N, C-alpha and C positions, 0 to 999 in steps of 0.2 A: 684448424677450423675449415670446414668445407666451403668452397666458393659460394655455393647456394645459400648457406647460412650467413655468409658475409653480406650477401645482397639483402637478406631479410633484416640483418642488423642495420644496414644502411637505411632501409625503409623506416625502421623503428626510430632511428635518430632524426629523420625528417619529420616524422609524426610528433616526436617530443618537442622539436623546435617550434613547430606550428602550434602545438598545444599550449606552449608557454607564452605565446604572443598575446598581447593585449592591445586592441581587442582580437579575439581569436576568430579566424576565418572558418566558420562552421562547415561550409561545403568542402573546403580543401581538407580539413581534418577528417571529415566523414569519408572522403574518397581514399585518403591515405590509410585510414583504419580498415576499410573494406579490402583494399589491396593487400594490406599486411596480413589480414586474417586468411585470405586466399593463399598467400605465399607460405604461410605457416602450415597449412594442411599438407604441404609437400615434405615437411620436416617433423610430422607427427605431433599433434597437440599433446598426446600421451606417449612419450618415448618408450621404446621396448628394449633398448640396448643400454648397457652400463657404460660409464666413462664420463669424462669431463664434458664432451659435446652434449650428451644427454641432459646433464645438469643445466647447461646453458639453454638448451631448448625448453626445458621445464620453466626456468625463470623467465625467459623471453615470452613464451606463450602465456604464462600467468600475468605478466606485466601488461601484455597487449589486451587480454581479457579485462583486466582491471581498468585500463583506459577506456575500453568499450563500455564498461558499466558506468564510468563517470560521464562519458559522452551521452549515454542514454538518460541520465539524470538531467544533464544540461539541456537535452532535447525534450524533456518531460515525456519520455517514452517508458511507461511503467513495464509493459510486457518485454520490451527490449532489455531493460535493466534486469528483470528476473531471469531471462534466458542467459545472460552473461553470468549471473550468479550461479545458476544451475551448473554451468560449465566450470566455474571457478571452484565450486565445492569439491570437485574431483581433486584439484590441486591442494585445497585446504585440508581435506580429510584423508585422501587416499594416496595420491602420488607425491610423496615427499622427496624421494630421491636423495636424501642426505642434505637437503638445503634448508636454510632457516625459514621460519614462517614469514609471510609477507607482513610488512609493517601496517598494511591497510586491511588485513584480514578481518579483524574484529569490527572495524568500522563498516565494511561492506556487509558482514553478516548481521550487524545491528540494523543497517538500512534494509536488508532483506526481510528481517523480522517486522520492521515497521511497515514495509510494503504489504506484507500479508495481513497485518492489522487493518491497513487502509482498505483492503478488499474484503474485510470481515471473514477471512479464511482462518478461523481460530483453530480448527483441527490441524491444518498445516503448520500454523504458528507453534502449537504445542509439540508437534513432531520435531521441528527444528530445534526447539529449546532442549528437548531430551538428548540431543547430540552434544550438548555443551555441559560442562560441569557447573554446579551451583556456585562453587567458589570463584570460577572464572567470571561468571555473570555478575556476581556481587562486586568484584574488584574492578571490572572494566566498564567505564562510563558509556561506551558505545552499545554494549549489550544490555547493561542495566536499564538504560533509558526506555527501550521498547517493552521490556518485561514489566517495568513499573507502570507503563501506560496500559498494558493489558490488565493489570490488577485494578486500575482505576475504572476501566470499562466494566469489569466483572462486578465491582462494588457499586456502580452507578455514579461514581464521582466524575461526572462528565465535565464539570467546570475545570478540573485539573487538565483535561485534554486540551481545552481551548486556551489555557495560559502556558502550557508546556512549550509552545513554540518560542517563548522567550528564553528558554533554558536548554536549547538543543545542544548536544555535544559537538556538533560540526554543522557548518552552513548547509552541507549537502542534505541534511535531514529536513530542511524547510519544505521542499516539494512534497515529500511524503506526509508531512504534518498537515499540509493543505488538503491532501486527499483524505486523511484520517478525519479531519474536521468535517468534511463533506459527508463522509460515510456515517459519522456519529449523528449529524443533524438529520440524515435520512432515517436513521433508526428511531430517533426521538419523534420525528414527524409521523412515522408509521404508528407509533404508540398513540399519538394524539388523535389520529384519524380513526382509531379503532376503540378508544376508551372515552373520548370526549365528544358528545354530540355538538356541544357549543363551548367555545373558549374565547375569551377576550383577546384582542390583538396584542395588547401589552403583555398579557401572561404568556401568550405564544412566543412573543419576541424574547422574553426572558428565558423561557424553557429551551429555546433554540440557541441561546447565547449569541444573539445577533445584536450588533451595536446600534442600529438605527432603524427608524420606521421605513426608510428607503430600502435597507437590506431585507427587512421583513417583506415588503411589497414585492421585491424581486423574487424572493424565495417562494412566496405564495403564488405568484404568477407562474413560475416555473413548474410548480406542483399542482396547478389548476385548482387551488383552494377557493371555495366560495365564501364570500364575505357578506354579512348582513349587518349594516350599521357599523359598530365598532368591534364586532366579533366575527369569528370564523365558524362555519357550521359544517359538520361532517355527517354523512350517512354511514354511521358506524356499522350497522347491520350489513349493509351492502358491501362495505369494505371487507368485512369478515367473510362474507360469502365469496367475494372475489379471491380472497386468500385461499379458501378451500378449493376453489376451482382453478387455482394457480393462474389467475388472470391479472394483468397489470392494473392496479387500482386507478392509475391515471387515465386508463382507457374509459373516458366518460361516455363514449358512444356505445359501450357494450350493454346490450339489453340483458336484464336479469329477469327471468320468468319464474313462474310458480315452482317448477321443478328445481330450479337453481336454489331457491330459498330453502328448500328442504334439505340442501346439502348440510346445513347446520340446524340442529334442533334448538328450541328456545333455551334449553338448559345449556347447550353447547355455546350459544351466543353469550349468555350471561357469564359463563365460566371463562370464556376466552377474553371477553371485555374486562373482567376482573383481573385476569393475569396481566393484561396490558396496563391497567390502572396501577397495579402494584409496581410494574416497571417504572412508570412515571413517578411514583412516590419515592423511588430510590434515587432519582436524579437530584444531585446536590452540587 
């Protein structure tokens, strides 16, 4: 083994020791992880030579990237996690080098699928699923979990999304489930604001799967909902026009003039409102 690689292995052992400490020193682990990734660039994240040293480099680089992905989850850094997985997919799918699959591979791929759902990136989600065999997905709990959630979303079975956090296949899924719940509520709220001119607060709370009036008040305040008595009121036509103009509907100061209103004809408004209403009817 080259001396340089020995030094990298030494850094890796230090990181592992710090990582396993409870409580973990976040700053120290972050520094060691960054130093290790820089050191590994000198030994090729993707080795090009054959032999035992190359296999060691592959395993080491893969392990470091997996620790980086775990740290990103710990740090609630969605984009950082996805960057690590994008690098790891090279090792999972392309650069095998005669080594066994990582024991963490399916868990990380399942987490990646869940992160895509949380961002409502359904096209990317389906592209990733196509790289996997149906048999593997059905047999592996880490992969099966996000695929089942995606089916629930497509069916409008949103209640299953909000109770699924009780049955996650690993604690690491918790962070992404929080993000998915937030995204799902945002989609429901969008439908409400475009299909329901008036809705009672209690009905809105139930449709958003919020536990209390305090949670509903917080959500309504964050989304600048207008309340009259015990109901919320929405300018549904304005919201639909804002959609057509690709303007944030929360921008309550945005002036909508006559020309803007012609962005949608009355028939378009009726048809679009009906489509949102149908989406709401699917929610169970």
